[in-house]
N, C-alpha and C positions, 0 to 999 in steps of 0.2 A: 399843541402836543407837548407833553413833558415826558422825559425819558428817565427811568430809574433802572437799577440793575435788574435785567431780565423782564422788564415790563414797560409799557408806555401808557400814559394817561392821555386819551384822545378826547378832545372836546367836539361834540356833535351840535353845532349851532342850531340846526333846525328843530332840535328837541331840548335845547338848553341843558344838555346832559354831558357830564364827564364820565368816561368809562375806562377802567383799568383793563388792558389787554396784554397778554404775554407777547413778547417780541417775536417768538417763533410763529405766531399766528398773523403777523403783519409782513407785508412786503411793500416796497415803495415802487411806484410806477414813475421812474424818472423820465422827463421829457426835455427836449431841447428848450433851453431858456430857463430851466429850473436852477435856483441858487442852491449850492451844496457845500458841505464842509467835508474835507478828507479826514478820516478818523484813524488811518493806519500809516505807519512810517513808510517811506521817508518824507512824505508830504503832509503828515498829520497837522491839522490846524489850518491848512490852506482853505480859504473860502473862494469859490469860483462859480462859473456858470457852465452848465452842460451845453456843448456846442455840436456834439455828434454822438450817435450810438451805433455800435456795430457788434452784434452777437454777444451782448452782455458786457462789453467794454465801452467805457464812456470817455470821450475826449472832453476835457474841461479846460476852461481858460479864465484867468483873471487879468488884471492890468500888467502883471509882470511875467507870467509864464503860461505855457500851454502844455498839459500832460495828458496821458491816457491811463485810466485806472479801471479796475473791476467794480461792479456795483456794490459789493460788500465793503469796499473801502470808503463808501460815501454815506453821509448822513444828510437828510433833507433839511434845508432851512425852512422852506414851505414846499410841500409836495403833495401828490395824490397818493393816499394810503389805500391799500386794498386789504380787507380782512379775509383770511381764509388760507 
């Protein structure tokens, strides 16, 4: 997956196809164990793993800290994308 302003290019391996999809049509289904990057301050740039989810808030942790953030603060490193 490649991200550009307002759109994502998603590779569909089963069809060997890359498709441009507007970001508003995508949502990420974060799961415990997913590796994520925080994209909003004050923790922007932090790479961590999802360790717990509770009503749209995610507890994430890396080797140096553990924090809780909302889903919109996160960007997937590898994740399950849902179109729609």
